[in-house]
C-alpha positions in Angstrom: -83.9 203.5 162.8 -82.0 202.1 159.8 -81.1 198.4 160.0 -77.6 197.5 160.9 -75.6 194.3 160.1 -75.8 191.8 163.0 -72.1 191.4 163.3 -71.6 195.1 163.7 -74.2 195.1 166.6 -72.4 192.3 168.3 -69.1 194.0 167.9 -70.4 197.3 169.3 -71.9 195.5 172.2 -68.5 194.0 173.1 -69.5 190.4 172.3 -66.5 190.0 169.9 -64.7 191.6 167.1 -66.6 191.7 163.8 -64.6 188.7 162.4 -65.3 186.7 165.5 -68.9 187.8 165.5 -69.3 186.4 162.0 -67.8 183.1 163.2 -70.3 183.0 166.1 -73.2 183.6 163.6 -71.9 181.0 161.1 -71.6 178.4 163.9 -75.2 178.9 164.9 -74.6 180.5 168.2 -76.7 183.6 167.5 -80.5 183.9 167.2 -82.6 186.9 166.3 -86.2 186.8 167.4 -85.9 183.1 168.1 -84.5 182.2 164.7 -80.9 181.2 163.8 -79.1 184.1 162.3 -77.1 184.2 159.1 -73.9 186.1 158.3 -75.0 189.4 156.7 -78.4 189.6 158.5 -79.5 193.1 159.4 -81.3 194.0 162.6 -82.9 196.8 164.5 -81.1 196.5 167.8 -83.7 198.6 169.6 -86.6 196.2 168.7 -85.1 192.8 167.6 -84.3 190.3 170.4 -80.8 188.9 170.0 -79.5 185.9 171.9 -75.8 184.8 171.8 -75.2 181.2 173.1 -78.7 181.3 174.7 -78.1 184.5 176.6 -80.1 187.6 175.7 -78.1 190.6 174.5 -78.5 193.5 176.8 -78.7 197.2 176.1 -75.7 198.8 174.5 -73.1 199.9 177.2 -71.1 203.1 177.0 -68.0 203.0 174.9 -64.9 201.9 176.8 -61.3 202.2 175.8 -58.6 200.7 178.1 -54.9 199.9 178.1 -53.5 196.7 179.7 -50.0 195.9 180.6 -50.1 192.3 179.4 -47.8 189.9 181.3 -45.9 187.1 179.6 -47.7 183.7 179.7 -51.1 185.0 178.7 -52.6 184.5 175.3 -54.6 187.2 173.6 -58.0 185.7 173.5 -61.1 185.8 175.6 -61.3 182.0 176.1 -59.2 179.0 175.4 -60.2 175.4 175.0 -56.8 174.2 176.2 -57.3 176.0 179.6 -54.4 178.4 179.1 -54.3 181.8 180.8 -56.2 184.4 178.8 -56.1 188.2 178.9 -59.8 188.2 179.6 -58.9 187.2 183.2 -57.1 190.5 183.6 -59.9 192.9 182.4 -62.9 191.4 184.1 -63.0 194.3 186.6 -63.7 196.7 183.7 -67.4 195.8 184.4 -68.5 195.5 180.7 -67.3 193.0 178.1 -64.3 194.3 176.1 -62.0 192.6 173.6 -58.4 193.2 172.5 -57.4 195.4 169.6 -54.8 193.3 167.8 -52.6 190.8 169.6 -49.4 190.1 171.6 -48.2 186.5 171.5 -48.0 184.4 174.6 -44.3 185.1 175.2 -44.6 188.8 174.6 -45.6 191.5 177.1 -46.6 195.2 177.3 -49.3 197.5 176.0 -52.5 195.9 174.7 -55.6 198.0 174.0 -59.2 196.8 174.6 -62.6 198.2 173.7 -66.2 197.4 173.2 -66.4 199.8 170.3 -66.3 197.8 167.0 -65.8 200.7 164.7 -62.8 202.0 166.8 -61.2 198.5 166.9 -61.6 198.0 163.1 -60.2 201.5 162.4 -57.1 200.7 164.4 -56.5 197.2 163.0 -57.5 197.8 159.3 -54.6 197.1 156.9 -55.0 200.5 155.3 -54.1 202.3 158.5 -50.5 202.5 159.8 -50.7 203.3 163.4 -47.0 203.0 164.7 -46.3 200.5 167.5 -43.1 200.8 169.5 -41.4 197.7 170.9 -38.4 197.2 173.1 -36.6 193.9 172.2 -33.8 192.2 174.0 -31.7 189.9 171.7 -29.2 187.2 172.7 -26.5 188.6 170.4 -25.5 191.9 168.8 -27.4 193.2 165.8 -25.0 194.0 163.0 -25.4 197.1 160.7 -26.4 194.8 157.9 -29.1 193.1 159.9 -30.4 196.5 161.1 -30.6 197.7 157.5 -32.5 194.6 156.3 -34.9 195.0 159.2 -35.5 198.6 158.3 -35.9 198.0 154.5 -38.2 195.0 155.0 -38.0 191.2 154.9 -40.1 188.8 152.8 -42.5 186.8 155.0 -45.1 184.5 153.5 -44.2 185.8 150.0 -44.8 189.5 150.9 -42.2 192.1 152.0 -42.8 193.7 155.4 -43.3 197.5 155.5 -40.3 199.6 156.3 -39.5 199.7 160.1 -37.5 202.0 162.3 -34.7 200.4 164.4 -32.6 202.0 167.1 -29.9 200.1 169.0 -30.1 201.1 172.7 -27.2 199.0 174.0 -25.0 196.2 172.6 -22.8 193.7 174.4 -21.2 190.4 173.4 -24.2 188.3 174.3 -27.0 190.9 174.7 -28.4 193.6 172.6 -31.4 195.9 173.3 -33.2 197.6 170.4 -36.2 199.7 169.9 -38.3 198.9 166.9 -41.3 200.8 165.4 -43.6 198.8 163.2 -46.3 200.3 160.9 -48.1 197.0 160.3 -49.2 194.1 162.5 -48.5 190.7 161.1 -48.6 187.6 163.3 -45.5 187.4 165.4 -43.8 189.8 163.0 -40.8 190.9 165.0 -40.0 187.4 166.2 -40.3 186.0 162.6 -38.2 188.9 161.2 -35.5 188.3 163.8 -35.5 184.6 163.1 -35.1 185.2 159.4 -32.0 187.3 160.2 -30.5 184.7 162.6 -31.4 186.7 165.7 -32.8 185.2 168.9 -35.3 187.2 170.9 -34.9 186.9 174.7 -37.6 189.4 175.6 -40.2 191.5 173.7 -42.3 194.3 175.1 -44.6 196.7 173.4 -44.2 200.2 174.9 -46.6 202.3 172.8 -49.4 202.2 170.2 -49.5 205.6 168.5 -49.3 208.2 171.2 -50.6 205.8 173.9 -47.6 204.8 176.1 -47.3 202.0 178.5 -45.6 204.2 181.0 -45.5 203.0 184.6 -48.6 200.9 184.4 -47.9 197.8 186.6 -47.8 194.4 184.9 -51.2 192.9 184.8 -53.0 196.2 185.5 -55.2 198.3 183.2 -56.4 201.9 183.0 -58.9 203.9 180.9 -57.5 205.8 177.9 -57.9 209.6 178.3 -60.1 211.5 175.8 -56.9 212.9 174.3 -55.4 209.4 173.8 -58.6 208.2 172.1 -58.7 211.3 169.9 -55.0 210.8 168.9 -55.6 207.2 168.0 -58.6 208.0 165.9 -56.9 210.8 164.0 -53.9 208.5 163.4 -56.1 206.1 161.5 -57.4 208.8 159.2 -61.1 208.2 159.8 -63.6 210.9 159.0 -64.0 213.9 161.3 -67.6 212.9 162.0 -66.6 209.5 163.3 -63.8 211.0 165.2 -66.1 213.4 166.9 -68.2 210.5 168.1 -65.2 208.8 169.6 -64.0 211.9 171.3 -67.5 212.4 172.8 -67.5 208.9 174.2 -64.0 209.1 175.7 -63.6 208.5 179.4 -62.8 211.5 181.6 -59.1 211.1 182.8 -60.0 211.6 186.4 -62.8 209.0 186.4 -61.2 205.8 187.8 -58.3 206.5 185.5 -55.9 203.9 187.1 -57.1 200.5 188.3 -55.4 197.9 190.4 -54.9 194.5 188.9 -58.2 192.6 188.6 
């Protein structure tokens, strides 16, 4: 078997994303065959013995892809030193370690995808891919035509213009406006920062879809497995190779196998 980078193995085993896995390695939390690992080390995950924070890494689990309806008040991380509520609490019943694909900030809610498949997560989050994400946003004031146009054309944040977005005004009143926004990139707190730049105050923000995966009627705080078709559609939306896509489709969960799950 060919050697594989350690951070890739950790990512595929659901320990953390590749970036977080690199941080764990750099911080000295990972050992291979009893020796501290270095970022960039390669391993044979069938023979080498890997420990993370003193715990031996078990055999690779089956690939898992799930959707969570994240409530407001939870931060998108697996653990928090300040003791805040984390999304990890809501997906423990999955039975294997999974980590979020992308983020929703603490005050936002809605669709958040999880997996233990590092290649899949990286394909979805990579800057070169533009998987559309649909948000429903409630504002505390109407959105003018000029503000709508600026949102669609892009706004300069941190010295770089945002990618063109799609905006549809659902309803508009004197002190309340509901809009649907489609983004093709995922910068930190992007919608809130764009609204702030335009003088708009966000009252509520919910993500309703990622690609063709929809939040639907999934209860708040509950999760479900993605169907094989949803996994396939997400993979194809990223533009990855057919060979890799075939692997994802093969590992997809059957839709009638514990498809919906009660909270926790």
